[in-house]
C-alpha positions in Angstrom: 161.7 73.2 45.6 159.6 75.4 43.6 159.2 77.7 47.0 162.5 77.8 47.3 162.1 76.7 50.8 163.9 74.2 53.2 162.0 70.9 53.2 161.8 69.7 57.2 161.1 66.3 56.0 158.2 65.8 58.3 155.2 65.2 57.0 152.7 68.5 57.3 150.3 68.1 60.6 146.7 69.0 59.6 145.9 72.3 61.5 142.8 71.3 63.9 140.7 73.7 66.1 143.1 75.8 68.5 142.6 76.1 72.3 139.9 78.5 73.1 137.8 79.8 76.2 135.0 77.1 75.1 132.8 80.2 74.3 132.9 81.6 78.2 133.5 85.3 76.9 130.5 84.8 74.1 128.1 83.7 76.9 129.4 86.3 79.4 128.3 89.1 76.9 124.8 87.6 76.1 121.6 88.9 77.7 123.1 92.3 79.3 121.5 94.7 76.3 122.3 98.4 76.1 123.9 100.3 79.3 121.1 101.5 81.5 120.3 105.1 81.7 121.7 107.0 85.3 118.3 106.8 86.7 118.3 103.1 87.1 122.1 102.4 88.1 122.1 101.5 91.9 123.9 104.7 93.1 121.5 107.1 91.3 118.9 108.0 94.2 121.7 108.8 96.7 123.1 111.2 94.5 120.1 113.0 93.7 119.1 113.0 97.2 122.6 114.3 98.6 122.7 116.9 95.7 119.0 118.2 96.3 119.7 118.3 100.2 122.8 120.2 99.3 120.8 122.6 97.0 118.2 123.2 99.8 120.8 124.4 102.3 122.1 126.8 100.1 118.9 128.0 99.8 118.8 127.7 95.8 116.2 126.5 93.9 115.9 122.9 91.9 114.0 122.3 88.6 111.1 124.6 88.1 108.3 123.1 90.0 105.1 121.7 87.9 102.5 124.3 87.8 100.0 124.7 90.9 97.0 122.7 91.2 94.1 125.1 92.3 93.6 124.7 96.0 90.3 124.9 97.4 89.4 127.6 100.1 89.2 125.0 103.2 92.7 123.0 102.4 95.4 123.7 104.5 98.4 125.7 103.6 102.1 125.1 104.3 105.2 127.1 104.9 108.2 125.7 104.1 111.8 126.6 105.4 113.9 126.5 108.7 113.5 130.4 109.2 110.0 130.9 107.6 108.7 128.1 109.9 110.5 129.1 113.5 109.3 132.8 112.7 105.7 131.3 112.2 105.7 129.4 115.2 107.3 132.3 117.0 104.4 134.7 116.2 101.9 132.3 117.6 100.4 131.6 114.0 97.8 128.7 114.2 98.9 125.4 112.9 98.2 121.9 112.7 101.0 119.9 112.1 105.2 120.4 111.7 106.5 118.2 109.1 110.6 117.0 109.9 112.3 115.5 106.9 114.0 111.9 107.9 117.7 112.2 109.0 117.8 115.9 108.9 120.7 117.6 109.9 119.8 119.3 113.1 120.1 123.0 113.9 119.0 125.4 116.8 116.2 126.5 114.4 115.2 123.0 113.9 114.9 122.2 117.5 113.6 125.6 118.5 111.0 124.6 115.9 110.2 120.9 117.6 110.5 122.7 121.0 107.7 125.2 119.9 105.5 122.7 118.6 105.6 120.4 121.3 105.0 123.1 124.1 101.7 124.3 122.0 101.0 120.7 121.7 101.3 120.7 117.7 101.6 117.3 116.2 105.1 116.7 114.8 105.3 114.2 112.1 108.4 113.0 110.4 108.4 112.1 106.6 110.1 112.0 103.6 111.9 114.8 101.2 109.6 113.6 98.5 106.5 114.0 100.9 107.8 117.8 101.8 108.0 118.9 98.0 104.7 117.9 97.6 103.4 119.4 100.7 105.2 122.8 99.9 104.2 122.3 96.0 107.9 122.6 95.1 109.1 125.4 97.0 112.3 125.2 99.4 111.8 123.8 102.4 115.1 122.9 103.8 113.5 119.7 105.5 110.9 121.6 107.8 107.1 122.6 107.0 104.3 124.0 109.0 100.6 123.4 108.3 98.7 126.2 108.6 94.7 125.3 108.8 92.6 127.1 106.3 91.6 130.7 107.6 87.9 130.7 109.2 86.6 134.3 107.6 84.1 136.1 109.4 81.0 137.8 107.8 81.0 141.6 107.0 78.3 142.5 109.3 80.4 140.7 112.2 83.3 143.7 111.5 80.6 146.4 112.9 79.3 144.2 115.6 83.1 143.8 117.0 83.0 147.6 116.9 79.8 148.0 118.8 80.7 145.7 121.7 83.8 147.1 122.3 82.0 150.8 122.5 84.3 152.0 119.8 83.7 154.1 116.6 84.0 151.6 113.8 87.0 151.4 111.7 87.3 148.7 109.1 89.8 148.3 106.3 88.9 147.2 102.9 91.4 145.6 100.2 90.1 146.6 96.4 92.9 144.4 93.7 95.5 144.1 96.4 96.5 140.8 95.3 99.8 140.1 97.1 99.7 138.8 100.7 102.2 140.3 102.1 100.7 143.6 101.3 97.5 142.1 103.7 100.2 140.8 106.1 101.4 144.5 106.4 98.1 146.1 106.2 97.0 143.9 109.1 99.8 144.8 111.1 99.1 148.8 110.8 95.7 147.6 111.5 96.1 146.5 114.7 98.6 149.1 115.7 95.9 152.0 115.0 92.6 150.3 116.3 91.2 149.3 113.2 88.3 146.3 114.0 89.1 144.3 111.0 90.1 143.5 107.3 87.6 143.4 104.3 89.0 141.3 101.6 86.8 140.4 98.2 86.5 136.7 97.4 87.8 136.9 93.9 91.2 138.6 92.4 92.4 139.4 96.3 95.0 138.5 98.4 93.5 136.4 101.3 94.7 135.0 104.7 97.7 132.7 103.6 101.1 131.2 104.9 102.8 134.6 103.5 100.1 136.7 105.0 100.4 135.1 108.2 104.9 135.6 108.1 104.1 139.3 107.5 101.6 140.1 109.9 104.0 138.8 112.6 101.0 137.2 114.2 98.7 140.3 114.4 96.2 138.3 112.1 96.0 136.1 115.5 94.5 139.2 117.0 92.1 140.9 114.2 89.2 140.1 112.2 89.3 139.4 108.2 85.8 139.3 106.5 85.1 138.0 103.2 82.8 139.5 100.5 81.4 137.9 97.7 81.0 141.2 96.3 82.9 144.0 97.7 80.9 147.2 96.0 77.7 145.4 97.2 79.2 145.1 101.0 80.3 148.9 100.9 77.4 149.5 100.0 75.5 147.8 103.1 78.2 149.6 105.2 77.0 152.9 104.2 73.3 152.0 104.9 74.7 150.8 108.3 76.0 154.3 108.9 79.5 154.1 108.1 81.1 156.5 105.7 83.8 155.4 102.8 86.9 156.7 102.3 89.0 155.5 99.2 92.8 156.0 98.6 93.8 156.9 95.3 96.8 159.2 94.3 93.9 160.8 91.9 91.9 161.9 94.8 91.1 165.7 95.1 91.5 166.5 98.8 94.6 165.7 101.1 93.9 162.8 103.7 94.3 165.0 106.3 92.1 167.7 105.1 88.9 164.8 105.3 86.3 165.8 108.0 85.0 162.8 108.0 88.0 160.7 110.2 86.4 160.7 113.8 83.0 159.0 112.1 81.9 155.3 111.2 84.7 154.5 108.9 85.6 152.2 106.1 89.1 152.8 103.9 89.7 151.5 100.8 92.7 150.6 100.0 93.3 149.8 96.1 95.9 148.4 94.5 99.3 150.1 93.7 99.3 150.1 89.9 95.5 150.4 89.0 94.3 152.0 92.1 90.5 152.1 93.1 87.7 150.0 90.5 85.2 152.0 88.9 82.6 150.6 90.7 84.5 150.6 94.3 85.0 154.4 93.4 81.4 155.3 92.8 80.6 153.8 96.5 83.3 156.0 98.1 82.1 159.4 100.0 85.5 161.0 99.4 88.0 159.6 97.5 91.2 161.0 99.2 95.3 160.9 98.7 98.2 160.9 100.2 100.4 164.4 99.7 104.2 163.6 98.8 107.1 165.0 96.8 106.6 164.5 92.8 109.6 161.8 92.3 107.4 159.5 94.0 104.5 158.0 91.8 103.0 156.0 94.3 103.1 154.3 97.7 102.9 150.7 98.1 99.3 149.6 99.2 100.6 148.6 102.9 102.5 151.9 103.3 99.4 153.9 102.7 97.6 152.1 104.6 99.6 152.9 107.5 99.9 156.5 106.7 96.1 156.6 106.5 95.4 155.0 109.8 98.0 156.8 111.8 95.9 160.0 110.5 92.5 158.6 111.5 94.1 157.5 114.9 95.7 160.8 115.5 92.4 162.5 114.5 90.5 160.6 116.8 92.8 160.9 119.8 92.8 164.7 119.4 
């Protein structure tokens, strides 16, 4: 043979189709398309929820929250977090509702919050964590949030009327450029402790009575009226026309607060911002601009501390 092979003596068998799967593999691959992204897989939501709960319990932040929309003045606020909510309830902060996440892992703080809310007749609502995320605007809430109603501000003249009704010499604290609600809360504590009849805040570029202010005030805002003025300069002018003297606090003042001879008179104490002090127009309405004497190493005092020192000096002078 040409090929050198050995013949079998049998005729060559015609090669036909081999036995296969009948197209089952091919059909099994049809219609599946691309691999779905993680968020479309059945286990994704449970895993993401577990990770978020663990992150909140550690006190850590999640993804950066979306920019906050401008809130109207009459909209309620929400305090989130187990410690802040419990502290607010214990301090007697006014509240409309206590929101608790579904399937929350209870601890003493949650149980105490629910108990206090029930005793005070505050509505208790069970909601999803997504709902809590929206209420607290992306802040860490740990499964609980407290809804606080919008504060009902007084008219500036009402603060003088409160003093007259109590047959006392008026003492009002006005804030000029104080934008941190925690400072407002701290000033409210000092004002309550030293017998002030109220706080006056401008309606723009100023801190208001928010959840942060309530928390820092340790409940004293429940016993101290806060008035809001559309124009702080005009409100101070009206106070002067009503017989009150205006003392401004500023590090550049020329007289020490202890040496001011008006402390026993009907008085408005104006606290400026820590960085900028008093604005020019407000300074022009002051009868006296005073400073708090301190060591050269300290450039300035926090607005809350400055107000506390000054109000103590006023109270000491009036007792004497």
